[in-house]
N, C-alpha and C positions, 0 to 999 in steps of 0.2 A: 553337852558335846555330841557330835554325830556318832551314831553307832559304828562299830568297827565292821569293815567288810568281812565277808567269808574268807577263811584261810588266813586271817590276820594273826600276827604274833606280836607280843610285847617283849622288847629287849630290855631287861632290867639291869644289865651289867655291861661293862665295856670289855674290850680285849678280844683276841682271836678265839680263845677257848669258849668264852661265854657266847659269842656270836655263833660259833659252830654248834654249841649246845642248843641255842634258840632255834637254829635251823633244824636240828634233829627232832624237835618237838613238832615239826610240820612235815609229816610224811608225804602229804599230797599238796605241794604248793600249787598256786595258780600258775597259769602259763600265758605267755605272750609270744605269738609267732609273727615275726616280721616277714610278710610274704613279698612276692614280686608283682602282685596285682596292683597296677596303678589305678588310683581312683580319681586322679586329676592333678593339675599343676598345683604345687604348694602355694597357698595364698600368701599375699603380702602380710606377714604376721608380726613384724616389728615396725609399728607405725604409732605416731603420737599426734595429738591435736593441740593447738594453741590458739588463744585469743587473749584480749587484754582483760583477763580476770585474775584477781590476786596479783596484779602487776607482772604477769608473765612477760608482757611486752614493754610497756612504758614504765621504767623502773626495774625491768628485768633483763631480757636478752638484748633489748635495744641499747646501744652503746652510749646514748645520751645520759650524762651524769647529773644534769640539772633536772629537777622535778618542779614543775610550775614555770616552764620555760617561756610561756607567753603571757604570764601574769593574769590569767583568766580567773583565778580563785578569789573568792571574797576575802576581804581583809580580816586578819586576826589581830595583829598589832595595828593600831590606828594609822591609817594612811598607807599601809604596806600590804601588798598582795599576799594571800594566805600561806604560801609555801616559803615566803621570804621573811626576814627580820632585819631591823636596823642594826648597824655595827657599833655605832658610837654616837654620843651627843654632837650637836653642831649643825645638823642638817634637818630640813623639814621634808616630810613625805606625804604624798597624796596620790590617789588614783585619778587618772585623767581619762575622760571619755571623749575628748576632742580629737577627732581623726586618729583613733588608735591604730597601731601597726596591724594588728589582727584581732579578731574577736570584738568584744565590747569595751575593752579597757586596756590601758598600758600604765606603766609605773612612772611617777615623777619624783625627782630629787632636787632640792633647792638649798642654797646657802645664802644667808644675808651678810655673813662675815666670814673672813678666811680663818682657817685653823687647821687642826689635825684632820687626817683622812676620816671621812664618815660616809656611810652609804648603806647599802643593803647586802645581805648575804643569803646564800642558799646552801643547804646541806644534803641535797639529793632527796631520794624517795622518802617522803614523810619525815624528813629531817633526821634520818638515821646516820648521816655522815657520809662523806665521800672518801674512798680509799685512793690514796696517791702514793706512788713509789719513787723513792729517791733516784735521781738521774734519768727519769722517764719524762718524755715530752707529752703534753696534752694539748690537743687542738681545739680551738673554739672560734665562735663568731658571736658578735653582739650587734644588735640593731638599735641605733641611738639617733636622737635629734636634739638640737640645742639652739635656742634663739641667738646665742652669741658663742664664739669659740670657748671651749672649756676642756680641761684635761680630766680624763676618767681613768682611775687606776683599776685594772683588773688583776686580782691576786688570788692565790691559794693560801689559806691561813689555817692555823690550828683552830679547833672548835671554839676556843675562848678568844681568838684573835690576837693572842700575844706573840705567836710565832708566825713570821712571814715565810712561807714555803717557796713561793715564786710570785713574781709581779711583772706587769707590763703596763706602761702608760699609753693611753690612746687619746688622740686629739680629735675632738668632735668639732667640725667647722660648718656643718650644714643644718639649716632649720628644717629640712625635710628628712625623712627617715633614711639613714645611711647604714650600710652593712660594713662592719669593721672586723676582719679576721685577726686572730692572735694565736700565739703559741706560748705555753708556760712550761718551763722545765723545772721539775720539783727538786729543791735542794735537800729535802729530807722526806722520809716516809711518814705517813699518818693515816690511820684507818678510819678517822672520824673528822676529816678536814671539811672546810667550807670554801665556797667560791664567793668572793666579794667584789662589788662594783662600788667605787667610792670617789668622792670629789673633796677638794679642800679649799678651792678658791670661790669667790663670790660668783653666783650664777646658778644655772639650773640645767638639767638634762632629763629627757624622757627616755625610758628603756622599754623597747617593744618585744624583744626576743633575745634569749641567751642559749647558746649551745656550748657544751664542753664534753669532749670524749677523748679516750686514749688515742695516741698516735697509732700508726699501722701496727706497732708492736703488740697492741692489746686488742686488735680487732681481727675477726676471722676473715682471712682472704680479702681484706680491704673493704668488707661490708660494714654497715653500721650495726655490728653484732659483737657482743662480748665473746672473745676468743675462748675463754675457759668454759663457758656454757656450751658453745658449739662443739668443742672438742669432746665433751661428754656425750653429746648426741652422736658424734662419730663413733666413740667407743661403745655406745649402746648398740650400734649396728642398725640404726634406723634405715628402713627401706622406703618410707613415705611419711609425709607431713600433711596435716590438714589445718587450715587457717579458718576458724569460724566457730560459731556456736550461738549462744544467746546474743552475742555482740552484733550479729548480723541478721537474725531473724528468729521468729517463733516464740519469743518470751515477753515482748513488750515493745515500747517505742524505740525503733532503730531508724527513724525516718532520715537521719542525717548520715547513716552509714552508706556511702556511695563511693564507687571506685574512683570517680573523677576527683574526689577530695584527697586522693592518695598519690597523685602524680605531680611531676615537676619538682622544683627545688623544695626540700623539706622546710627550709626557712620560711617559704611563702605559702605553705599549705595552710588551709583554714583550721582553726580550732572548732571541733564539732562536738555535739552532745553525744555521749555514749550511752550504752545500756548499763554497764557496770559502774561507770564513773561519769560525772557530769561534764568532764572536759577530756577530749581526746586530741592528742597532739598531731596524729597522723604522720609523724616522722618515720615510723615503721609501719607500713601498711601491706596491702596485698602484694605489691611488686617487690618490696624488700624481702618479703617472705618467699616469693617465688625464686628470687635470686639466691636466697639461702639454700633452697632445695637444689638449685643448679650447682652451687659450690659444694654441697654435700654429695652430689651425684645421685639424688633420690627424687622420686615424684613428690611434687608439692601441690596439693589441691586446695585452691581458694574457694570459700563459700560466699556467694553473692547474696545481697538482699533480694528477696523474691519480688520486691516492689521496684526494682530498677526499671527505668523506662526502656521500651524496646529500642528506641533510637540511640540510647546510651549504650546498650549492649551491642548494637551494630558498630558503634565507635570502638567499643572494647575489642571487637574482633580485629579491627585494624591495628589497635594499639598492641595487642598480643602477637598477631601473626602477619600483619600487613607490611608491604615494602615501605621504604622511606619516602616513596613518592606519594603516599597517601597522607592526609592531614594528621591522622593519629599515629600512623607509622613513623612519621617524622618527629612527632612528639616523643615517642619511645626512644628514637635515636638520640634526640636532644637530651633525654634523661639518662643517657649513658649506656643504653642497651641496644647496640647497633643491630644485632641479629634478632629475628623473631623468636619468641619463646617457643620451646618445644613441648611444654606441658599441654596435654590434650584431654584433661578431665576437669570439669568445673561443676561445682554444686550450686543448685538454685534453692536457697532457703535453708532452714534448719528447724527440726522439731516442729514442723507445721502440721496443721490439720490437712491431710491430703484429701480434700473434698473437691466439689465442683468449683468453688472459688479459687482454690489453689490451682486446679487444672487450668482454668482460664489464664491465670498469670503465667504458669509454666509454659503453656502453649504459645503465648505471645512472645516469650523469650526464646523458647526452643526453636520455633520456626525461623527466627533470625539466625541462631547459631547453626542449626543444621542446614539451612540454605547456604550458609557461608562454607561449612565444612561438616558433612555428616560423620566424619571420623572423630569428631569431638564427643567424648562421653559425658553426658549430663547426669548428675546425681540428684535424685529426688530427696528433698529434705523431710523424710518421714520421721517417726518418733519411736514408739515402743509398743510391744504387744505382750500382754501378760498371760493370756489364755489361748488354748488351742482353737484355731479357726476351723469350723466345720462347714459353715455356710459363708462364702466370701461377701455376701450381700447383707448379712445380718449376724452380728456377733458381739460379744462383750469383751472387755479387757483391752480394747484398742486405743486406750489413752484419749485421743482427740477425735477418733472416727469410729463408726460402727459398720462401715461398708468399704469394700475395695473397688467400688465402681469407678472412682476417679483413677485408680491405679490401672484399671483395664483400659481406660481412654488414653492414658500416657503410653502404655505398651503399644496400642494401635498407632498412635502418633509416631512413635519411634520407628515402628515397622514401616510406615509409609515412606520415611526418609532413609530407610536402610541403616539406621543408626542403632547403636547399643546404648541402653539406659541402665543406670544403677539405682538401687533403692537403699537408703541409709537407715539402719535400725540401731538403736542404742540399748545397751544392756547394763544392768546394775550388778557390780562385782565387789561391793564393799566386803562381803563375806561370801563363802561358798554356798551356804544354804540358800536355796531358791534359784540358783543359776540353771540347774538342770531343767526346772520348770520353764524358765524363760527360753531355753534353747528348744524345748519341745514346741513351744508356741512359735518360735522362729521357723522351725521345720514346717509347721503347718502354713505359715505365711508364705514360705518359699513354694510349697506345693500349690497354694491358691494362686500365686502369680503365674506359675507354670500353666495352670488350667485356663487362666484369663488371657494368656499371651497368644497372639496370632501365630499360626504355623510359620516356622522359619525365623521368627523374631529373636532378638538377642537381649538378654538382661542378666544382671548379677545382683547380688546383695553385698553391700559393704557395711561393716560395723565400724562407724567412725568414732563412736564413743563407748568405751568401757568406763563406766562412771562409778564414783564412790565419794564418800566424805572423809576418806582416810588415805594415808600414804604408808601404812604400817605393814607388818608381816602378814596380818590377816588379809589385807587387801591384795598383797602380792600373791597369796595363795588363791584368792578369788580370780585374779587375772590369769594365773597359770592354768587353773581349771578351765576357764572359759576359752582361752586361746587354744589349749590342747583339744577341746571338744570341737571348736569351730574349724580347726585345721583339717578335720576329717570330712568336712562338708563341701562338696565340689561347687555348690552354688555361692559360696562365700569367696569374695575376691580380695578384700582388705579387712584387716582386724586392727583397729587403732585404739589406743588408750588415751583418755583424758586424765590429767592434763600433762603436757610435756614438762612444764616448768612451774616453779613457785618460789616467791621470795620469802625467806624465812622471817617469821614474826610480822608479816604484813598481810595476813589472811583476812581481808575485808569482806569477802563475798561468799563465805562458805566454800564448798568444793575444795576441801583441804586434801588434795590428791595429786600434788606434783610428783613427777618421777625424778626430776632433777631439781634440787634445792639450791638456792644461792643467797648470799648477802652481798654487801658492797665489797667484802674482802675476798671471798672465794666461792666455789661451787662444789657440791657433793651430790651423791646419789642416794635414793631411797630403795627399800626392798623390791618394789615392783620394777624398778630399773634393772635389777639383776636378773629378773625373770626374762626380760627382753634380751639382755646381753647374752644370756645362756642360749636362748632360742636362736639368736643370730649366729652364734658359733656353731650350731648344729644343723643349720639349714641345708636341705638338699632340694633339688629342683622338683621332684615328683613326690606327691603324697601317695603312700601305698597302704594297702589294707593291713591292719594289725589284728590278728585273731586273739582276743582276750578271753580267757576262761578263769573264773574265780573273781571275787570282788564285786562290789556294788557300784554300778555306773554313776549313781548319784554322788559318790564320793571319790571314785578312782577313774581317771581318764588316761588313755594312752594313745599316742599318735606316732606313726612311723613314716620314714622318708628314705628315698634312694636316689642316687644318680651315679655318674661314673666314678665319683670320689669314694663312694661307699654308702653305707646305710647309717641311719640314726633313729633313735627311739626316745621320745619324751614321755615321762610318766608323772602324773600329779596324783598324790595321795592326800586327800583332804580329810581323812578320818583321823580318829585319835589313837590309832594303833598302827604299828608297822605292818607291812604287807610283804609276803615272800612270793616271788614269781620265778619260774623257769623261763628264761628268755631264750628265744631260738631265732638266730639270724640265718639259718640254713647251712648246709654242708659246705657251700662255697666259702663261707666265712670261718671254716675250721681253724682253730688256733689263733685267730685274730685277737689282737689286743682291743680292749674297749677303753676309751677315755670317758670318764664319768665326772659330772659335776652335780653336787647335791646342795640344794638351798633349804636349810632347816628353818621352818616358819612356824614352829610350835609356840613361840612367844608372840602371841597374836598381836599385841599392841607395841611390839618393839619397832623402833624407828632408828634411822641414822641421823647423826647431828654433825655440825661442823667440828666439834671436839672429838667425836667418836664416829667417823664416817664409815667404819667397817664393822659396826655393831652387828648388822645382819649382812652377811656376804656368803657366797658359795664356797664349798671346799671341793678340791679335786681328788680323784682316786683312779686306780686302774683295776681292770679285771681281764682275765683271758678266757676266751671261749674254748670249749673242749673239741674233740675230734668230730663231733656232730654239729659244731657251731652253736653250742648251747652253754648256758651258765646259770647259776642261781643268783638272783638279784634281790637284795632286801631294800625296800623302799620305806624309809622311816615315816613315822606318823607326821602329818602336817608338813609335807615336803614336796619339792619339785625336783625332778632328776632329768638330766639329759645324758644320753649314752650315744657315743659315736664309735664306729668301727675304725680300726687302724690296721695297717699291714701286719701280718703275722710276724712275731719276733719273740725271742726268749726273754726271760727276765721280767715279765710283767708283774706288777704288784696288785693283789686283789683288794677287795673292800676292807678286809681286815688288816691290811698292811703286809701280807705275806708275799713272797716271791714264788 
């Protein structure tokens, strides 16, 4: 365990008397003075990143309930695409490669004799089952073709097929691919249902694509987004989203990750090869993500493949910002987004080696973007730095690079266009140990960029990934420590945690770090989510200097904020002992009440589950400042605390429960 900070105390009993006794043993507590000295605008501190890893998107937030919608997967059952199974005897199944609807193959069903309904069924993500609710309507579309007219029954069924929950007969009359929409109203609830497509008469049918999603009742503001998941992002208080990661650059073959594969009717979008998964549906892509940001009222930053062609990026400018009179502006309008997007920050790449090769690619795209609009902020897809940089042209610990020469060229390029450029750095926050060292390296990186930057140029650092392989209380403490430390650094503009989301029990790719968890039935939050929600509740516009005396900065961090609403103070204690501080908000705050939230994170491996979603959650309390605007605050071991001033009033309750 980490050593206790100076002035730490261990509280061995509970109750007002024992707390008072413990404080009595600390005649000289540390102090934290919340000053009026503004050090900068408070950075965007509650942000999350998402990409299609561990089914964050396809099988996660994307409202599509069918997994294997385009029948791209190799067969598991003979003749049936991998995410599907046959429902009953009586039909024959095969994979057809003759003019498939999309991708390399489609699904074929045939009958030589009439009989009971038989066909194929899908149970959602990795066949975990679909959740349907009695009385609710589900919307769908299926793409079919048949050499002769045939009736296809589309139905929701229990997992064993014995209960029919909803059904609709569709008549296929076209030998060419035809799109048939349908609605199904569930007559009963089932948390592990299946969707079936079946025939019972002689003949055959090919199936090219299937979509099923909740009606408007289950989608967030009409988007193809699970409403329960989006509402948790709302409650989290997210200020920004980032879409990207290894899915789009920096880790392997992402040659098919292109923005043009993500426009138009989702039914018609191509199936592409992904980094995390062999098949990507592209039904939820960059622009659905940006629309989610609009609906949440937050910044949504997409990360592009650094190998996009310059001419395609020029088309992207018109698709995002151009009038409907342009070719790609009209495409955006046809896709349902009449007005130009307002988002003006785009990332080029992710975790790349920012060397001369990267610079050449960046320059080719940046000149297109900044010639169109120098007000667009481009983000360099940098990686991580483990050691302090003393010579920007020769150092160790830079991950993929040993020199910042290419960074200097990027700064000069941005300066020529009068544009601001951001540099994205990623930190490891699985546990608190080692974070202070990473931040010292980050400080040296920021100082090196400042030395390399031309006079008058503008640049910031964004931390788009706080990373871990955990989603437990220990990771929450690591995030709290890192965010609190970064909030005090004026060069930081955005602090974002990976990953926003994770499907429970479907962790295929490592990165077991979702802040919001979900299954087909519901969604719930993990301990790091509570850190974000607490920070969001205590946000103030300006970061101010907090004078901290006592404690070891490697284990204790404090950050303070002010605006017209009042002041707030966030404290992270990552040590194994409680810490006592005299906090001082100044005489102007005399007798003010303090609203306090404390997140106890000492059970390092504790997580929240669907059965026990509040296993790790903050507790609230009150404290009142004295005539000098001061109070004694105890910060428990392994905890994160947010403190906010309120108007002076009587009857406040202190941390021990007293009035």
